[in-house]
NUVEXDREN-658722 format. One record per residue: residue number from 1; residue in three letters; y negated, x, z negated of N, C-alpha, C in turn. Coordinates in nm, 3 decimals, padded with zeros to 5 digits. Last residue first. Layout:
<pt n="NUM" res="Ala" n_yy="Y" n_xx="X" n_zz="Z" ca_yy="Y" ca_xx="X" ca_zz="Z" c_yy="Y" c_xx="X" c_zz="Z"/>
...
END
This chain:
<pt n="85" res="Unk" n_yy="-04.914" n_xx="03.458" n_zz="-03.136" ca_yy="-05.002" ca_xx="03.549" ca_zz="-03.062" c_yy="-05.088" c_xx="03.625" c_zz="-03.160"/>
<pt n="84" res="Unk" n_yy="-04.586" n_xx="03.346" n_zz="-03.136" ca_yy="-04.701" ca_xx="03.383" ca_zz="-03.219" c_yy="-04.785" c_xx="03.483" c_zz="-03.143"/>
<pt n="83" res="Unk" n_yy="-04.450" n_xx="03.100" n_zz="-02.925" ca_yy="-04.477" ca_xx="03.244" ca_zz="-02.945" c_yy="-04.597" c_xx="03.261" c_zz="-03.035"/>
<pt n="82" res="Unk" n_yy="-04.229" n_xx="02.848" n_zz="-03.006" ca_yy="-04.369" ca_xx="02.881" ca_zz="-02.986" c_yy="-04.386" c_xx="03.028" c_zz="-03.015"/>
<pt n="81" res="Unk" n_yy="-03.957" n_xx="02.671" n_zz="-02.859" ca_yy="-04.007" ca_xx="02.781" ca_zz="-02.941" c_yy="-04.153" c_xx="02.804" c_zz="-02.908"/>
<pt n="80" res="Unk" n_yy="-03.795" n_xx="02.347" n_zz="-02.877" ca_yy="-03.869" ca_xx="02.456" ca_zz="-02.816" c_yy="-03.908" c_xx="02.563" c_zz="-02.915"/>
<pt n="79" res="Unk" n_yy="-03.836" n_xx="02.054" n_zz="-03.086" ca_yy="-03.771" ca_xx="02.134" ca_zz="-02.982" c_yy="-03.859" c_xx="02.246" c_zz="-02.932"/>
<pt n="78" res="Unk" n_yy="-03.930" n_xx="01.931" n_zz="-03.304" ca_yy="-03.935" ca_xx="01.853" ca_zz="-03.180" c_yy="-03.877" c_xx="01.932" c_zz="-03.063"/>
<pt n="77" res="Unk" n_yy="-03.925" n_xx="02.118" n_zz="-03.500" ca_yy="-03.823" ca_xx="02.015" ca_zz="-03.504" c_yy="-03.821" c_xx="01.932" c_zz="-03.376"/>
<pt n="76" res="Unk" n_yy="-03.975" n_xx="02.451" n_zz="-03.374" ca_yy="-04.026" ca_xx="02.323" ca_zz="-03.425" c_yy="-03.914" c_xx="02.221" c_zz="-03.419"/>
<pt n="75" res="Unk" n_yy="-03.965" n_xx="02.800" n_zz="-03.449" ca_yy="-03.909" ca_xx="02.681" ca_zz="-03.389" c_yy="-03.973" c_xx="02.558" c_zz="-03.450"/>
<pt n="74" res="Unk" n_yy="-04.137" n_xx="03.096" n_zz="-03.361" ca_yy="-04.102" ca_xx="02.997" ca_zz="-03.461" c_yy="-04.055" c_xx="02.873" c_zz="-03.389"/>
<pt n="73" res="Unk" n_yy="-04.141" n_xx="03.453" n_zz="-03.311" ca_yy="-04.129" ca_xx="03.315" ca_zz="-03.264" c_yy="-04.105" c_xx="03.224" c_zz="-03.382"/>
<pt n="72" res="Unk" n_yy="-04.134" n_xx="03.715" n_zz="-03.394" ca_yy="-04.258" ca_xx="03.665" ca_zz="-03.337" c_yy="-04.249" c_xx="03.525" c_zz="-03.282"/>
<pt n="71" res="Unk" n_yy="-03.800" n_xx="03.796" n_zz="-03.319" ca_yy="-03.922" ca_xx="03.833" ca_zz="-03.388" c_yy="-04.044" c_xx="03.777" c_zz="-03.317"/>
<pt n="70" res="Unk" n_yy="-03.554" n_xx="03.755" n_zz="-03.209" ca_yy="-03.633" ca_xx="03.637" ca_zz="-03.240" c_yy="-03.764" c_xx="03.670" c_zz="-03.311"/>
<pt n="69" res="Unk" n_yy="-03.449" n_xx="04.013" n_zz="-03.174" ca_yy="-03.463" ca_xx="03.924" ca_zz="-03.060" c_yy="-03.560" c_xx="03.811" c_zz="-03.089"/>
<pt n="68" res="Unk" n_yy="-03.431" n_xx="04.119" n_zz="-03.429" ca_yy="-03.528" ca_xx="04.178" ca_zz="-03.336" c_yy="-03.551" c_xx="04.089" c_zz="-03.216"/>
<pt n="67" res="Unk" n_yy="-03.222" n_xx="03.985" n_zz="-03.550" ca_yy="-03.357" ca_xx="03.953" ca_zz="-03.594" c_yy="-03.462" c_xx="04.011" c_zz="-03.499"/>
<pt n="66" res="Unk" n_yy="-02.995" n_xx="04.099" n_zz="-03.426" ca_yy="-03.024" ca_xx="03.957" ca_zz="-03.406" c_yy="-03.168" c_xx="03.924" c_zz="-03.444"/>
<pt n="65" res="Unk" n_yy="-03.003" n_xx="04.363" n_zz="-03.522" ca_yy="-03.018" ca_xx="04.337" ca_zz="-03.379" c_yy="-03.057" c_xx="04.192" c_zz="-03.354"/>
<pt n="64" res="Unk" n_yy="-03.196" n_xx="04.446" n_zz="-03.803" ca_yy="-03.078" ca_xx="04.379" ca_zz="-03.752" c_yy="-03.103" c_xx="04.348" c_zz="-03.605"/>
<pt n="63" res="Unk" n_yy="-03.350" n_xx="04.533" n_zz="-04.078" ca_yy="-03.321" ca_xx="04.591" ca_zz="-03.947" c_yy="-03.187" c_xx="04.536" c_zz="-03.899"/>
<pt n="62" res="Unk" n_yy="-03.450" n_xx="04.216" n_zz="-04.212" ca_yy="-03.399" ca_xx="04.350" ca_zz="-04.230" c_yy="-03.372" c_xx="04.405" c_zz="-04.091"/>
<pt n="61" res="Unk" n_yy="-03.728" n_xx="03.998" n_zz="-04.266" ca_yy="-03.622" ca_xx="04.052" ca_zz="-04.181" c_yy="-03.578" c_xx="04.187" c_zz="-04.234"/>
<pt n="60" res="Unk" n_yy="-03.893" n_xx="03.698" n_zz="-04.348" ca_yy="-03.843" ca_xx="03.828" ca_zz="-04.390" c_yy="-03.727" c_xx="03.871" c_zz="-04.303"/>
<pt n="59" res="Unk" n_yy="-03.981" n_xx="03.468" n_zz="-04.226" ca_yy="-04.065" ca_xx="03.527" ca_zz="-04.330" c_yy="-04.017" c_xx="03.664" c_zz="-04.375"/>
<pt n="58" res="Unk" n_yy="-04.001" n_xx="03.259" n_zz="-03.950" ca_yy="-03.936" ca_xx="03.379" ca_zz="-04.002" c_yy="-04.030" c_xx="03.442" c_zz="-04.104"/>
<pt n="57" res="Unk" n_yy="-04.023" n_xx="02.908" n_zz="-03.987" ca_yy="-04.093" ca_xx="03.034" ca_zz="-03.960" c_yy="-04.014" c_xx="03.149" c_zz="-04.022"/>
<pt n="56" res="Unk" n_yy="-04.018" n_xx="02.584" n_zz="-03.875" ca_yy="-03.936" ca_xx="02.689" ca_zz="-03.933" c_yy="-03.997" c_xx="02.822" c_zz="-03.889"/>
<pt n="55" res="Unk" n_yy="-04.147" n_xx="02.262" n_zz="-03.946" ca_yy="-04.160" ca_xx="02.390" ca_zz="-03.878" c_yy="-04.075" c_xx="02.492" c_zz="-03.952"/>
<pt n="54" res="Unk" n_yy="-04.131" n_xx="01.912" n_zz="-03.892" ca_yy="-04.087" ca_xx="02.030" ca_zz="-03.966" c_yy="-04.114" c_xx="02.152" c_zz="-03.880"/>
<pt n="53" res="Unk" n_yy="-04.245" n_xx="01.571" n_zz="-03.939" ca_yy="-04.230" ca_xx="01.695" ca_zz="-03.863" c_yy="-04.177" c_xx="01.804" c_zz="-03.954"/>
<pt n="52" res="Unk" n_yy="-04.163" n_xx="01.315" n_zz="-04.054" ca_yy="-04.276" ca_xx="01.330" ca_zz="-03.963" c_yy="-04.261" c_xx="01.454" c_zz="-03.876"/>
<pt n="51" res="Unk" n_yy="-03.927" n_xx="01.087" n_zz="-04.171" ca_yy="-03.948" ca_xx="01.225" ca_zz="-04.129" c_yy="-04.063" c_xx="01.229" c_zz="-04.030"/>
<pt n="50" res="Unk" n_yy="-03.963" n_xx="00.870" n_zz="-04.430" ca_yy="-03.978" ca_xx="00.882" ca_zz="-04.286" c_yy="-04.010" c_xx="01.027" c_zz="-04.254"/>
<pt n="49" res="Unk" n_yy="-03.792" n_xx="00.682" n_zz="-04.682" ca_yy="-03.862" ca_xx="00.801" ca_zz="-04.636" c_yy="-03.861" c_xx="00.804" c_zz="-04.484"/>
<pt n="48" res="Unk" n_yy="-03.761" n_xx="00.475" n_zz="-04.971" ca_yy="-03.764" ca_xx="00.489" ca_zz="-04.826" c_yy="-03.832" c_xx="00.620" c_zz="-04.792"/>
<pt n="47" res="Unk" n_yy="-03.730" n_xx="00.500" n_zz="-05.246" ca_yy="-03.676" ca_xx="00.381" ca_zz="-05.182" c_yy="-03.673" c_xx="00.392" c_zz="-05.030"/>
<pt n="46" res="Unk" n_yy="-03.667" n_xx="00.713" n_zz="-05.505" ca_yy="-03.715" ca_xx="00.709" ca_zz="-05.367" c_yy="-03.647" c_xx="00.593" c_zz="-05.297"/>
<pt n="45" res="Unk" n_yy="-03.764" n_xx="00.679" n_zz="-05.825" ca_yy="-03.656" ca_xx="00.636" ca_zz="-05.737" c_yy="-03.712" c_xx="00.625" c_zz="-05.596"/>
<pt n="44" res="Unk" n_yy="-03.840" n_xx="00.849" n_zz="-06.115" ca_yy="-03.882" ca_xx="00.824" ca_zz="-05.978" c_yy="-03.759" c_xx="00.793" c_zz="-05.894"/>
<pt n="43" res="Unk" n_yy="-03.957" n_xx="00.841" n_zz="-06.435" ca_yy="-03.836" ca_xx="00.816" ca_zz="-06.356" c_yy="-03.882" c_xx="00.774" c_zz="-06.217"/>
<pt n="42" res="Unk" n_yy="-04.143" n_xx="01.097" n_zz="-06.599" ca_yy="-04.139" ca_xx="00.972" ca_zz="-06.523" c_yy="-04.008" c_xx="00.962" c_zz="-06.445"/>
<pt n="41" res="Unk" n_yy="-04.186" n_xx="01.333" n_zz="-06.727" ca_yy="-04.076" ca_xx="01.250" ca_zz="-06.777" c_yy="-04.064" c_xx="01.117" c_zz="-06.702"/>
<pt n="40" res="Unk" n_yy="-04.411" n_xx="01.445" n_zz="-06.609" ca_yy="-04.283" ca_xx="01.514" ca_zz="-06.595" c_yy="-04.165" c_xx="01.426" c_zz="-06.636"/>
<pt n="39" res="Unk" n_yy="-04.604" n_xx="01.167" n_zz="-06.469" ca_yy="-04.579" ca_xx="01.279" ca_zz="-06.558" c_yy="-04.441" c_xx="01.338" c_zz="-06.536"/>
<pt n="38" res="Unk" n_yy="-04.764" n_xx="01.077" n_zz="-06.159" ca_yy="-04.656" ca_xx="01.060" ca_zz="-06.257" c_yy="-04.638" c_xx="01.186" c_zz="-06.342"/>
<pt n="37" res="Unk" n_yy="-05.124" n_xx="01.079" n_zz="-06.145" ca_yy="-04.995" ca_xx="01.127" ca_zz="-06.095" c_yy="-04.888" c_xx="01.102" c_zz="-06.201"/>
<pt n="36" res="Unk" n_yy="-05.311" n_xx="00.922" n_zz="-06.297" ca_yy="-05.320" ca_xx="00.937" ca_zz="-06.152" c_yy="-05.185" c_xx="00.976" c_zz="-06.092"/>
<pt n="35" res="Unk" n_yy="-05.378" n_xx="00.700" n_zz="-06.555" ca_yy="-05.281" ca_xx="00.799" ca_zz="-06.507" c_yy="-05.286" c_xx="00.804" c_zz="-06.355"/>
<pt n="34" res="Unk" n_yy="-05.533" n_xx="00.492" n_zz="-06.640" ca_yy="-05.602" ca_xx="00.612" ca_zz="-06.594" c_yy="-05.508" c_xx="00.722" c_zz="-06.546"/>
<pt n="33" res="Unk" n_yy="-05.337" n_xx="00.302" n_zz="-06.722" ca_yy="-05.434" ca_xx="00.270" ca_zz="-06.616" c_yy="-05.499" c_xx="00.396" c_zz="-06.557"/>
<pt n="32" res="Unk" n_yy="-05.208" n_xx="00.425" n_zz="-06.936" ca_yy="-05.133" ca_xx="00.394" ca_zz="-06.814" c_yy="-05.228" c_xx="00.370" c_zz="-06.696"/>
<pt n="31" res="Unk" n_yy="-05.421" n_xx="00.435" n_zz="-07.120" ca_yy="-05.356" ca_xx="00.560" ca_zz="-07.075" c_yy="-05.281" c_xx="00.537" c_zz="-06.944"/>
<pt n="30" res="Unk" n_yy="-05.464" n_xx="00.158" n_zz="-07.149" ca_yy="-05.570" ca_xx="00.242" ca_zz="-07.093" c_yy="-05.513" c_xx="00.374" c_zz="-07.043"/>
<pt n="29" res="Unk" n_yy="-05.224" n_xx="00.082" n_zz="-07.273" ca_yy="-05.258" ca_xx="00.028" ca_zz="-07.142" c_yy="-05.365" c_xx="00.111" c_zz="-07.074"/>
<pt n="28" res="Unk" n_yy="-05.251" n_xx="00.216" n_zz="-07.516" ca_yy="-05.139" ca_xx="00.250" ca_zz="-07.428" c_yy="-05.166" c_xx="00.201" c_zz="-07.286"/>
<pt n="27" res="Unk" n_yy="-05.483" n_xx="00.081" n_zz="-07.613" ca_yy="-05.483" ca_xx="00.227" ca_zz="-07.594" c_yy="-05.372" c_xx="00.269" c_zz="-07.498"/>
<pt n="26" res="Unk" n_yy="-05.395" n_xx="-00.187" n_zz="-07.627" ca_yy="-05.508" ca_xx="-00.151" ca_zz="-07.542" c_yy="-05.510" c_xx="-00.001" c_zz="-07.511"/>
<pt n="25" res="Unk" n_yy="-05.195" n_xx="-00.177" n_zz="-07.817" ca_yy="-05.160" ca_xx="-00.214" ca_zz="-07.680" c_yy="-05.270" c_xx="-00.171" c_zz="-07.584"/>
<pt n="24" res="Unk" n_yy="-05.246" n_xx="00.119" n_zz="-08.022" ca_yy="-05.259" ca_xx="-00.024" ca_zz="-07.994" c_yy="-05.214" c_xx="-00.050" c_zz="-07.851"/>
<pt n="23" res="Unk" n_yy="-05.167" n_xx="00.379" n_zz="-08.023" ca_yy="-05.175" ca_xx="00.312" ca_zz="-08.152" c_yy="-05.183" c_xx="00.160" c_zz="-08.134"/>
<pt n="22" res="Unk" n_yy="-04.932" n_xx="00.449" n_zz="-07.755" ca_yy="-05.067" ca_xx="00.437" ca_zz="-07.810" c_yy="-05.061" c_xx="00.366" c_zz="-07.944"/>
<pt n="21" res="Unk" n_yy="-04.748" n_xx="00.574" n_zz="-07.475" ca_yy="-04.759" ca_xx="00.542" ca_zz="-07.616" c_yy="-04.906" c_xx="00.532" c_zz="-07.656"/>
<pt n="20" res="Unk" n_yy="-04.581" n_xx="00.483" n_zz="-07.182" ca_yy="-04.705" ca_xx="00.532" ca_zz="-07.240" c_yy="-04.713" c_xx="00.484" c_zz="-07.384"/>
<pt n="19" res="Unk" n_yy="-04.325" n_xx="00.559" n_zz="-06.945" ca_yy="-04.365" ca_xx="00.500" ca_zz="-07.072" c_yy="-04.494" c_xx="00.564" c_zz="-07.121"/>
<pt n="18" res="Unk" n_yy="-04.269" n_xx="00.482" n_zz="-06.605" ca_yy="-04.315" ca_xx="00.579" ca_zz="-06.703" c_yy="-04.360" c_xx="00.505" c_zz="-06.829"/>
<pt n="17" res="Unk" n_yy="-04.133" n_xx="00.468" n_zz="-06.283" ca_yy="-04.136" ca_xx="00.408" ca_zz="-06.416" c_yy="-04.175" c_xx="00.516" c_zz="-06.517"/>
<pt n="16" res="Unk" n_yy="-04.183" n_xx="00.412" n_zz="-05.943" ca_yy="-04.205" ca_xx="00.503" ca_zz="-06.054" c_yy="-04.210" c_xx="00.423" c_zz="-06.184"/>
<pt n="15" res="Unk" n_yy="-04.043" n_xx="00.405" n_zz="-05.624" ca_yy="-04.070" ca_xx="00.328" ca_zz="-05.744" c_yy="-04.080" c_xx="00.426" c_zz="-05.860"/>
<pt n="14" res="Unk" n_yy="-04.174" n_xx="00.522" n_zz="-05.309" ca_yy="-04.097" ca_xx="00.541" ca_zz="-05.432" c_yy="-04.138" c_xx="00.441" c_zz="-05.538"/>
<pt n="13" res="Unk" n_yy="-04.176" n_xx="00.647" n_zz="-04.984" ca_yy="-04.206" ca_xx="00.532" ca_zz="-05.069" c_yy="-04.116" c_xx="00.544" c_zz="-05.192"/>
<pt n="12" res="Unk" n_yy="-04.304" n_xx="00.916" n_zz="-04.800" ca_yy="-04.205" ca_xx="00.870" ca_zz="-04.898" c_yy="-04.260" c_xx="00.749" c_zz="-04.972"/>
<pt n="11" res="Unk" n_yy="-04.313" n_xx="01.100" n_zz="-04.514" ca_yy="-04.377" ca_xx="00.989" ca_zz="-04.582" c_yy="-04.271" c_xx="00.929" c_zz="-04.673"/>
<pt n="10" res="Unk" n_yy="-04.302" n_xx="01.456" n_zz="-04.482" ca_yy="-04.235" ca_xx="01.327" ca_zz="-04.496" c_yy="-04.331" c_xx="01.225" c_zz="-04.551"/>
<pt n="9" res="Unk" n_yy="-04.273" n_xx="01.766" n_zz="-04.338" ca_yy="-04.368" ca_xx="01.661" ca_zz="-04.374" c_yy="-04.293" c_xx="01.528" c_zz="-04.371"/>
<pt n="8" res="Unk" n_yy="-04.149" n_xx="02.087" n_zz="-04.428" ca_yy="-04.126" ca_xx="01.953" ca_zz="-04.377" c_yy="-04.237" c_xx="01.860" c_zz="-04.424"/>
<pt n="7" res="Unk" n_yy="-04.092" n_xx="02.416" n_zz="-04.355" ca_yy="-04.190" ca_xx="02.325" ca_zz="-04.413" c_yy="-04.172" c_xx="02.190" c_zz="-04.347"/>
<pt n="6" res="Unk" n_yy="-03.877" n_xx="02.679" n_zz="-04.415" ca_yy="-03.889" ca_xx="02.549" ca_zz="-04.349" c_yy="-03.990" c_xx="02.466" c_zz="-04.426"/>
<pt n="5" res="Unk" n_yy="-03.850" n_xx="03.017" n_zz="-04.355" ca_yy="-03.914" ca_xx="02.918" ca_zz="-04.440" c_yy="-03.926" c_xx="02.789" c_zz="-04.360"/>
<pt n="4" res="Unk" n_yy="-03.583" n_xx="03.260" n_zz="-04.345" ca_yy="-03.678" ca_xx="03.170" ca_zz="-04.280" c_yy="-03.731" c_xx="03.071" c_zz="-04.384"/>
<pt n="3" res="Unk" n_yy="-03.458" n_xx="03.587" n_zz="-04.325" ca_yy="-03.500" ca_xx="03.479" ca_zz="-04.414" c_yy="-03.602" c_xx="03.394" c_zz="-04.341"/>
<pt n="2" res="Unk" n_yy="-03.173" n_xx="03.762" n_zz="-04.214" ca_yy="-03.306" ca_xx="03.709" ca_zz="-04.184" c_yy="-03.335" c_xx="03.595" c_zz="-04.280"/>
<pt n="1" res="Unk" n_yy="-02.987" n_xx="04.056" n_zz="-04.234" ca_yy="-03.008" ca_xx="03.921" ca_zz="-04.285" c_yy="-03.153" c_xx="03.883" c_zz="-04.259"/>
END
């Protein structure tokens, strides 16, 4: 059995909704204003995505005839194989 790791790069457009609590409207608004990243409870709706690239790399092998052939190579989403040097 062979294990591979796929790393993908995407551009994503998303709508984010998040509630902020405060004692006053100003306090809740200030918390929302200074929030940099969405919190764990934020509702995220992906509206568009664009595939940029992906790489697939062998990360684990057992003694197997099939895995010995492909040892030291990685594939790219644009095609072809690249030899690891």
